[in-house]
N, C-alpha and C positions, 0 to 999 in steps of 0.2 A: 239952624237947620241948613242942610246942604244936600246937593246931589253930585257934588264935585268928587270924583274918584280919588284924586290926590289928597284932598282934605280928609276923606273917610279913612284912607289907608294910613295917613299920619296919625290920626286920632287913635286908630286901632293899635298901631305899632307902639305908640307911647305907653300903652297899657298891656303889651304882650298878647294882644287879642288876635285870634286867628278867625278868618271868615268861616262861617258854619251855617248849617241848616238844622231843623228839627227833624230827626228821622221819622219817617212815616207820613210826612206832609208833602212829599214830592209829587209833582204832577207833570204828565206828558214829557217825561225825561228831563225835567229841570228841577232845580232846588225848590223846596216848598217855603216854609216860614224861614226867613233870613234872620240870623242872629250872629253873635260872635262867641267864640270860646275864650273866655277871659279867666286866667288862672285864679282860683279862689273866689270867683264871682259867678253866680248862676250855673253852678255845676249840675249837670244832669247826664244820665246815661243816654238820653235821647239826642244830645247834641252831637252832630256828625260834622267834622271839619271838611271843607271843600276848598277848591282853589279860588283865588281872587277872580279869575276869569268866569268861573261858574257863578260866583256870588254877584258880580256886576252884570252878567248877562241877565239874570233874573231881576235884579234891581232896576236895570234900564228897561227891560221888557214891561215891567209893571209900572214904570214911570214913578218910582218911589223917591221919597226924600228921607234923609236920616236926621232925626232930631237927636241932638246930643248935648251933653254938658261937659265943659272942660274942668271946672272946679266946683266944689261944694262951698257953701257960705263960709266955712272955717278955713278955706284955702287949700284943703286937701284935694287931690286929684279925684275926679268923679268918673265912675264907670257907667253912668246913666246914658241910655240910648233907647231909641225905638224907631222903627220904620213907619212911614205914613204915606198913604196915597192921596195926592191932591184930588183924585177923582172920586174918592169915597164920599158917599152921602150918608150921614148919620140920620137915623129915624127920629 
């Protein structure tokens, strides 16, 4: 888990991932649900690529962390990630 911009960009670039948001989730002029556009992984017509500046602005504003996996058990590169808010309270 990290909130370090350099670590997040390195992880994404190693996978050819571009910063993105889910179209239709935007709020108050900023990106909505943050994701990555990874070729061949999680393809959707709702994924809209955005700039790193836009992505990190929303990421930092929401005080998010990125939970990510480098490799799967068999050693292959993993594309698993999700964002998580340390302020979120689960019911």
